[in-house]
GUTORLUM-217148 format. One line per field, with one value per residue (C-alpha): y, x, z; residue in three letters; residue number from 1. Coordinates in nm, 3 decimals, decimal comma. Layout:
BEGIN
yy	[Y | ...]
xx	[X | ...]
zz	[Z | ...]
r	[ALA | ...]
k	[NUM | ...]
//
This chain:
BEGIN
yy	[-12,553 | -12,565 | -12,456 | -12,133 | -11,996 | -12,164 | -11,861 | -11,916 | -11,821 | -11,491 | -11,412 | -11,440 | -11,204 | -10,951 | -10,942 | -10,920 | -10,633 | -10,460 | -10,509 | -10,341 | -10,036 | -10,004 | -9,991 | -9,739 | -9,527 | -9,517 | -9,414 | -9,154 | -8,995 | -9,009 | -8,861 | -8,577 | -8,491 | -8,423 | -8,073 | -8,067 | -7,916 | -7,759 | -7,874 | -7,632 | -7,569 | -7,483 | -7,106 | -7,068 | -6,848 | -6,634 | -6,583 | -6,459 | -6,193 | -6,058 | -6,037 | -5,835 | -5,586 | -5,567 | -5,664 | -5,932 | -5,711 | -5,478 | -5,759 | -5,841 | -6,209 | -6,261 | -6,088 | -6,254 | -6,276 | -6,300 | -6,139 | -5,833 | -5,614 | -5,712 | -5,616 | -5,287 | -5,230 | -5,294 | -5,053 | -4,782 | -4,849 | -4,829 | -4,497 | -4,334 | -4,417 | -4,227 | -3,882 | -3,612 | -3,507 | -3,589 | -3,229 | -3,121 | -2,768 | -2,863 | -3,137 | -3,076 | -3,155 | -3,474 | -3,561 | -3,537 | -3,724 | -4,009 | -4,030 | -4,066 | -3,708 | -3,581 | -3,278 | -3,033 | -3,102 | -3,067 | -2,730 | -2,607 | -2,726 | -2,551 | -2,240 | -2,219 | -2,238 | -1,984 | -1,754 | -1,804 | -2,075 | -2,335 | -2,678 | -2,652 | -3,018 | -3,275 | -3,304 | -2,959 | -3,112 | -3,211 | -2,839 | -2,836 | -2,830 | -3,179 | -3,368 | -3,621 | -3,847 | -4,146 | -3,968 | -3,832 | -4,161 | -4,308 | -4,077 | -3,975 | -4,229 | -4,068 | -3,714 | -3,549 | -3,177 | -3,115 | -2,906 | -2,531 | -2,452 | -2,821 | -2,802 | -3,105 | -3,330 | -3,313 | -3,659 | -3,777 | -4,035 | -4,197 | -4,089 | -3,823 | -3,656 | -3,304 | -3,131 | -2,874 | -2,582 | -2,709 | -2,769 | -2,403 | -2,274 | -2,492 | -2,360 | -1,986 | -2,076 | -2,234 | -1,922 | -1,694 | -1,897 | -1,918 | -1,699 | -1,427 | -1,535 | -1,286 | -1,337 | -1,132 | -0,837 | -0,594 | -0,716 | -0,496 | -0,729 | -0,540 | -0,648 | -0,995 | -1,303 | -1,634 | -1,752 | -1,464 | -1,520 | -1,855 | -1,729 | -1,658 | -1,917 | -2,138 | -1,970 | -2,288 | -2,273 | -2,292 | -2,001 | -1,790 | -1,842 | -1,733 | -1,405 | -1,328 | -1,428 | -1,215 | -0,896 | -0,963 | -0,946 | -0,640 | -0,458 | -0,451 | -0,412 | -0,068 | -0,184 | -0,478 | -0,575 | -0,696 | -0,997 | -1,113 | -1,146 | -1,427 | -1,749 | -1,958 | -1,674 | -1,643 | -1,374 | -1,559 | -1,574 | -1,187 | -1,104 | -1,287 | -1,134 | -0,759 | -0,616 | -0,743 | -0,627 | -0,306 | -0,160 | 0,063 | 0,197 | 0,373 | 0,039 | -0,002 | -0,096 | 0,143 | 0,106 | 0,406 | 0,401 | 0,612 | 0,356 | 0,008 | -0,268 | -0,440 | -0,764 | -0,561 | -0,427 | -0,756 | -0,925 | -0,706 | -0,886 | -0,578 | -0,521 | -0,750 | -0,796 | -0,549 | -0,274 | -0,314 | -0,274 | 0,031 | 0,226 | 0,141 | 0,252 | 0,580 | 0,636 | 0,577 | 0,801 | 1,091 | 1,008 | 1,082 | 1,049 | 1,353 | 1,279 | 0,941 | 1,102 | 1,112 | 0,746 | 0,778 | 1,101 | 0,946 | 0,608 | 0,431 | 0,192 | 0,133 | 0,343 | 0,044 | -0,075 | 0,282 | 0,302 | -0,031 | 0,025 | 0,396 | 0,333 | 0,135 | 0,369 | 0,664 | 0,879 | 0,919 | 1,213 | 1,369]
xx	[6,029 | 5,649 | 5,760 | 5,899 | 5,545 | 5,361 | 5,216 | 5,127 | 4,801 | 4,928 | 5,105 | 4,788 | 4,602 | 4,864 | 4,887 | 4,503 | 4,503 | 4,806 | 4,589 | 4,292 | 4,490 | 4,644 | 4,334 | 4,158 | 4,463 | 4,453 | 4,075 | 4,126 | 4,410 | 4,188 | 3,896 | 4,110 | 4,252 | 3,919 | 3,759 | 3,481 | 3,140 | 2,949 | 2,593 | 2,321 | 2,227 | 2,591 | 2,528 | 2,195 | 2,319 | 2,535 | 2,261 | 2,035 | 2,291 | 2,326 | 1,950 | 1,928 | 2,163 | 2,008 | 1,683 | 1,691 | 1,521 | 1,830 | 2,051 | 2,088 | 2,018 | 2,355 | 2,537 | 2,398 | 2,736 | 2,747 | 3,092 | 3,157 | 3,270 | 2,959 | 2,726 | 2,870 | 2,857 | 2,490 | 2,430 | 2,621 | 2,418 | 2,103 | 2,201 | 2,313 | 1,984 | 1,795 | 1,977 | 1,731 | 1,894 | 2,181 | 2,211 | 2,563 | 2,434 | 2,175 | 2,312 | 2,360 | 2,668 | 2,489 | 2,427 | 2,815 | 2,879 | 2,677 | 2,889 | 3,198 | 3,344 | 3,576 | 3,484 | 3,727 | 3,623 | 3,280 | 3,332 | 3,509 | 3,216 | 2,966 | 3,170 | 3,224 | 2,836 | 2,764 | 3,005 | 2,770 | 2,947 | 2,764 | 2,838 | 2,705 | 2,790 | 2,905 | 3,273 | 3,303 | 3,352 | 3,704 | 3,792 | 3,753 | 4,099 | 4,185 | 3,903 | 4,102 | 3,988 | 3,950 | 3,712 | 3,507 | 3,468 | 3,345 | 3,069 | 3,008 | 2,726 | 2,510 | 2,551 | 2,327 | 2,304 | 1,978 | 2,015 | 1,963 | 1,589 | 1,478 | 1,106 | 0,913 | 0,752 | 0,369 | 0,346 | 0,445 | 0,257 | 0,198 | 0,140 | 0,429 | 0,250 | 0,134 | -0,164 | -0,038 | -0,137 | 0,078 | 0,375 | 0,359 | 0,328 | 0,642 | 0,829 | 0,764 | 0,865 | 1,197 | 1,272 | 1,217 | 1,456 | 1,726 | 2,031 | 2,167 | 2,516 | 2,788 | 3,000 | 2,716 | 2,787 | 3,094 | 3,347 | 3,598 | 3,918 | 4,108 | 3,824 | 3,702 | 3,823 | 3,909 | 3,542 | 3,427 | 3,676 | 3,558 | 3,249 | 3,399 | 3,418 | 3,746 | 3,882 | 3,949 | 3,973 | 4,360 | 4,381 | 4,148 | 4,387 | 4,688 | 4,509 | 4,457 | 4,796 | 4,955 | 4,744 | 4,881 | 5,237 | 5,171 | 4,971 | 4,677 | 4,603 | 4,638 | 4,489 | 4,301 | 4,577 | 4,804 | 4,585 | 4,752 | 5,080 | 4,915 | 5,063 | 4,793 | 4,561 | 4,576 | 4,446 | 4,093 | 4,030 | 4,123 | 3,892 | 3,603 | 3,623 | 3,761 | 3,419 | 3,273 | 3,558 | 3,675 | 3,997 | 3,982 | 4,336 | 4,291 | 4,316 | 4,662 | 4,922 | 5,239 | 5,584 | 5,749 | 6,113 | 6,249 | 6,156 | 6,110 | 6,344 | 6,549 | 6,322 | 6,000 | 6,140 | 6,276 | 5,946 | 5,758 | 5,734 | 5,851 | 6,180 | 6,487 | 6,733 | 6,954 | 6,693 | 6,615 | 6,981 | 7,009 | 6,722 | 6,847 | 7,237 | 7,093 | 6,877 | 7,172 | 7,379 | 7,142 | 6,954 | 6,617 | 6,451 | 6,225 | 6,092 | 6,057 | 6,152 | 6,508 | 6,495 | 6,460 | 6,669 | 6,966 | 6,919 | 6,885 | 6,659 | 6,584 | 6,288 | 6,084 | 6,090 | 6,040 | 5,704 | 5,572 | 5,683 | 5,584 | 5,220 | 5,320 | 5,594 | 5,570 | 5,827 | 5,635 | 5,654 | 5,994]
zz	[23,297 | 23,438 | 23,766 | 23,623 | 23,511 | 23,813 | 24,068 | 24,415 | 24,539 | 24,692 | 24,394 | 24,180 | 24,408 | 24,403 | 24,032 | 23,986 | 24,245 | 24,036 | 23,690 | 23,858 | 23,989 | 23,650 | 23,470 | 23,700 | 23,679 | 23,311 | 23,314 | 23,566 | 23,364 | 23,044 | 23,232 | 23,383 | 23,025 | 22,862 | 22,858 | 23,134 | 23,013 | 23,284 | 23,362 | 23,258 | 23,636 | 23,753 | 23,645 | 23,781 | 24,061 | 23,853 | 23,589 | 23,881 | 23,975 | 23,604 | 23,597 | 23,915 | 23,737 | 23,388 | 23,269 | 22,999 | 22,736 | 22,747 | 22,638 | 22,274 | 22,207 | 22,033 | 22,318 | 22,638 | 22,805 | 23,190 | 23,217 | 23,410 | 23,107 | 22,906 | 23,176 | 23,240 | 22,855 | 22,853 | 23,156 | 22,978 | 22,645 | 22,853 | 23,034 | 22,690 | 22,525 | 22,796 | 22,713 | 22,671 | 22,355 | 22,106 | 21,980 | 22,128 | 22,123 | 22,378 | 22,592 | 22,961 | 23,174 | 23,284 | 22,933 | 22,843 | 23,176 | 23,038 | 22,726 | 22,964 | 22,878 | 23,150 | 23,367 | 23,204 | 22,857 | 22,967 | 23,129 | 22,802 | 22,588 | 22,818 | 22,796 | 22,428 | 22,404 | 22,668 | 22,470 | 22,181 | 22,001 | 21,804 | 21,650 | 21,295 | 21,258 | 21,499 | 21,372 | 21,499 | 21,844 | 21,704 | 21,745 | 22,121 | 22,289 | 22,423 | 22,266 | 22,063 | 21,783 | 21,996 | 22,256 | 21,953 | 21,789 | 22,114 | 22,134 | 21,791 | 21,717 | 22,005 | 21,839 | 21,580 | 21,477 | 21,312 | 20,994 | 20,994 | 21,006 | 21,048 | 21,154 | 21,297 | 21,040 | 21,015 | 20,956 | 21,310 | 21,456 | 21,799 | 22,163 | 22,116 | 21,822 | 21,889 | 21,724 | 21,439 | 21,655 | 21,936 | 21,708 | 21,580 | 21,940 | 22,035 | 21,722 | 21,840 | 22,196 | 22,061 | 21,842 | 22,153 | 22,364 | 22,094 | 22,206 | 21,979 | 21,855 | 21,972 | 21,637 | 21,465 | 21,705 | 21,715 | 21,952 | 22,110 | 22,112 | 22,424 | 22,649 | 22,490 | 22,642 | 22,478 | 22,473 | 22,288 | 22,017 | 21,982 | 21,839 | 21,515 | 21,239 | 21,230 | 21,561 | 21,778 | 22,137 | 22,126 | 21,854 | 22,096 | 22,387 | 22,166 | 22,072 | 22,445 | 22,541 | 22,260 | 22,360 | 22,718 | 22,613 | 22,391 | 22,636 | 22,439 | 22,048 | 21,886 | 21,556 | 21,413 | 21,188 | 21,480 | 21,494 | 21,189 | 21,410 | 21,609 | 21,520 | 21,337 | 21,242 | 20,856 | 20,623 | 20,549 | 20,926 | 20,957 | 20,662 | 20,825 | 21,157 | 21,070 | 21,006 | 21,343 | 21,552 | 21,694 | 21,909 | 22,187 | 22,227 | 22,558 | 22,720 | 22,618 | 22,919 | 22,853 | 22,981 | 23,142 | 23,003 | 23,287 | 23,552 | 23,401 | 23,418 | 23,133 | 23,173 | 23,123 | 22,791 | 22,686 | 22,728 | 22,479 | 22,136 | 21,944 | 22,128 | 22,106 | 22,402 | 22,205 | 22,173 | 22,553 | 22,650 | 22,429 | 22,584 | 22,942 | 22,830 | 22,713 | 23,022 | 23,247 | 23,020 | 23,023 | 23,353 | 23,216 | 22,881 | 22,818 | 22,493 | 22,314 | 21,989 | 22,097 | 22,087 | 21,693 | 21,669 | 21,852 | 21,654 | 21,984 | 21,827 | 21,452 | 21,281 | 21,211 | 21,577 | 21,680 | 21,481 | 21,632 | 21,996 | 22,019 | 22,134 | 22,420 | 22,563 | 22,796 | 22,952 | 23,286 | 23,520 | 23,605]
r	[MET | LYS | GLU | LEU | PHE | ARG | PHE | THR | LYS | GLY | GLU | ARG | ILE | ALA | SER | LEU | ILE | LEU | LEU | VAL | LEU | THR | VAL | MET | GLY | THR | GLY | LEU | LEU | PHE | TRP | VAL | GLY | GLN | ASP | ARG | VAL | ALA | ALA | PRO | GLY | GLU | PHE | HIS | GLY | PHE | ASP | SER | LEU | VAL | GLN | SER | VAL | VAL | SER | GLU | ASN | ASP | ILE | PRO | GLY | GLU | MET | GLN | ASP | THR | SER | GLU | ASP | LYS | ILE | LEU | ALA | VAL | LYS | ARG | HIS | LYS | GLU | ASN | ARG | SER | LEU | SER | THR | HIS | ASP | PRO | ASN | LYS | MET | THR | GLY | LYS | ASP | TRP | GLN | GLN | LEU | GLY | LEU | PRO | GLU | HIS | LEU | ILE | ALA | THR | ILE | LEU | HIS | TYR | ARG | GLU | ALA | GLY | GLY | ARG | PHE | ARG | LYS | LYS | GLU | ASP | LEU | LYS | LYS | ILE | TYR | GLY | LEU | GLY | ASP | SER | CYS | TYR | ASN | ARG | MET | ALA | GLY | PHE | LEU | LYS | VAL | PRO | PRO | SER | GLY | GLU | ARG | PRO | SER | GLY | LYS | LYS | ARG | GLY | LYS | ASP | ALA | GLN | PRO | GLU | PRO | GLN | GLN | LYS | ALA | HIS | MET | LYS | THR | MET | GLN | ARG | GLU | THR | PRO | VAL | ASN | PRO | SER | THR | GLN | ILE | LEU | GLU | ILE | ASN | ARG | ALA | ASP | SER | ALA | ASP | PHE | CYS | GLY | PHE | ASP | ASP | VAL | SER | PRO | VAL | LEU | ALA | ARG | ARG | ILE | VAL | ARG | TYR | ARG | THR | LEU | LEU | GLY | GLY | TYR | VAL | LYS | LYS | GLU | GLN | LEU | LEU | GLU | VAL | TYR | GLY | LEU | ASN | GLU | GLN | MET | TYR | ARG | ASN | MET | LYS | GLU | ARG | ILE | THR | VAL | ASN | PRO | THR | ARG | ILE | ARG | LYS | ILE | ASP | VAL | ASN | SER | CYS | ARG | GLU | GLN | THR | LEU | ILE | ARG | HIS | PRO | TYR | LEU | THR | PRO | TYR | ASP | ALA | LYS | ALA | ILE | LEU | PHE | TYR | ARG | SER | LYS | TYR | LYS | TYR | ILE | ASP | SER | LEU | ASP | VAL | LEU | LEU | LYS | LYS | LYS | VAL | ILE | PRO | GLU | GLU | THR | PHE | GLN | LYS | ILE | LEU | PRO | TYR | LEU | THR | VAL | GLY | SER | HIS]
k	[1 | 2 | 3 | 4 | 5 | 6 | 7 | 8 | 9 | 10 | 11 | 12 | 13 | 14 | 15 | 16 | 17 | 18 | 19 | 20 | 21 | 22 | 23 | 24 | 25 | 26 | 27 | 28 | 29 | 30 | 31 | 32 | 33 | 34 | 35 | 36 | 37 | 38 | 39 | 40 | 41 | 42 | 43 | 44 | 45 | 46 | 47 | 48 | 49 | 50 | 51 | 52 | 53 | 54 | 55 | 56 | 57 | 58 | 59 | 60 | 61 | 62 | 63 | 64 | 65 | 66 | 67 | 68 | 69 | 70 | 71 | 72 | 73 | 74 | 75 | 76 | 77 | 78 | 79 | 80 | 81 | 82 | 83 | 84 | 85 | 86 | 87 | 88 | 89 | 90 | 91 | 92 | 93 | 94 | 95 | 96 | 97 | 98 | 99 | 100 | 101 | 102 | 103 | 104 | 105 | 106 | 107 | 108 | 109 | 110 | 111 | 112 | 113 | 114 | 115 | 116 | 117 | 118 | 119 | 120 | 121 | 122 | 123 | 124 | 125 | 126 | 127 | 128 | 129 | 130 | 131 | 132 | 133 | 134 | 135 | 136 | 137 | 138 | 139 | 140 | 141 | 142 | 143 | 144 | 145 | 146 | 147 | 148 | 149 | 150 | 151 | 152 | 153 | 154 | 155 | 156 | 157 | 158 | 159 | 160 | 161 | 162 | 163 | 164 | 165 | 166 | 167 | 168 | 169 | 170 | 171 | 172 | 173 | 174 | 175 | 176 | 177 | 178 | 179 | 180 | 181 | 182 | 183 | 184 | 185 | 186 | 187 | 188 | 189 | 190 | 191 | 192 | 193 | 194 | 195 | 196 | 197 | 198 | 199 | 200 | 201 | 202 | 203 | 204 | 205 | 206 | 207 | 208 | 209 | 210 | 211 | 212 | 213 | 214 | 215 | 216 | 217 | 218 | 219 | 220 | 221 | 222 | 223 | 224 | 225 | 226 | 227 | 228 | 229 | 230 | 231 | 232 | 233 | 234 | 235 | 236 | 237 | 238 | 239 | 240 | 241 | 242 | 243 | 244 | 245 | 246 | 247 | 248 | 249 | 250 | 251 | 252 | 253 | 254 | 255 | 256 | 257 | 258 | 259 | 260 | 261 | 262 | 263 | 264 | 265 | 266 | 267 | 268 | 269 | 270 | 271 | 272 | 273 | 274 | 275 | 276 | 277 | 278 | 279 | 280 | 281 | 282 | 283 | 284 | 285 | 286 | 287 | 288 | 289 | 290 | 291 | 292 | 293 | 294 | 295 | 296 | 297 | 298 | 299 | 300 | 301 | 302 | 303 | 304 | 305 | 306 | 307 | 308 | 309 | 310 | 311 | 312 | 313 | 314 | 315 | 316 | 317 | 318]
//
């Protein structure tokens, strides 16, 4: 029995080596499975790179993250703080670029202001065509519209404070440079562009373009009340602007019923395809329409339609 449990010298050495290898393998597996904690000096090189991009003072203590997104966020924050003004009525194109606004929206805002438009509160920016809520919310924190008639406080302190006489002189200069809002002037609606219509309260850039587009389809406005035919322009809007607009009917573009094509008549908002075909049928039958009154007398088109379309038609020369 003792012979069964007796090992030779070679077998004992092999068993010892196997035991050592087993212990080492187990220890290695245990060490690899643990979360490795970086030594404090391992990110020294990367920290130096971060310091070369932004200064330490610009990074809030609780947000000193070395990731690329954090670095870019801090850079944007630093640039946005350097804006010359947060008033959207005075910001330059470069100021808007620093807020990440696309070029086409910047052009729309600047055109709106050049036409006399004004933002009475920062929420008015939402009226700009194409400027969505997400875009507005991203930059709203950097915007502030001073209340109307706001004056510098006489209690201002520090190196930027101005003596009272200088403050008064500055206010007078600002008043002289303030442009006159075109919305307080009389606007001829057959010559105005969409930017001119944006000068009226509650008229958005989208609605302004509809007014101009409908004018093109008509061939011009004959009377103010035709603005009520524009989709989206209600009675209240019309009442707000009717005393500040005028119409020059001599600028109307007329259609010669003796030479026009069917599509020209069909495109006019006041004529149906049936009306257009009836006019052309009468012209083909009698070769020439010598008077527009015959369209009513011969009942070529209904009377209501005739009264509306009459200013836009002509018989031309024979």
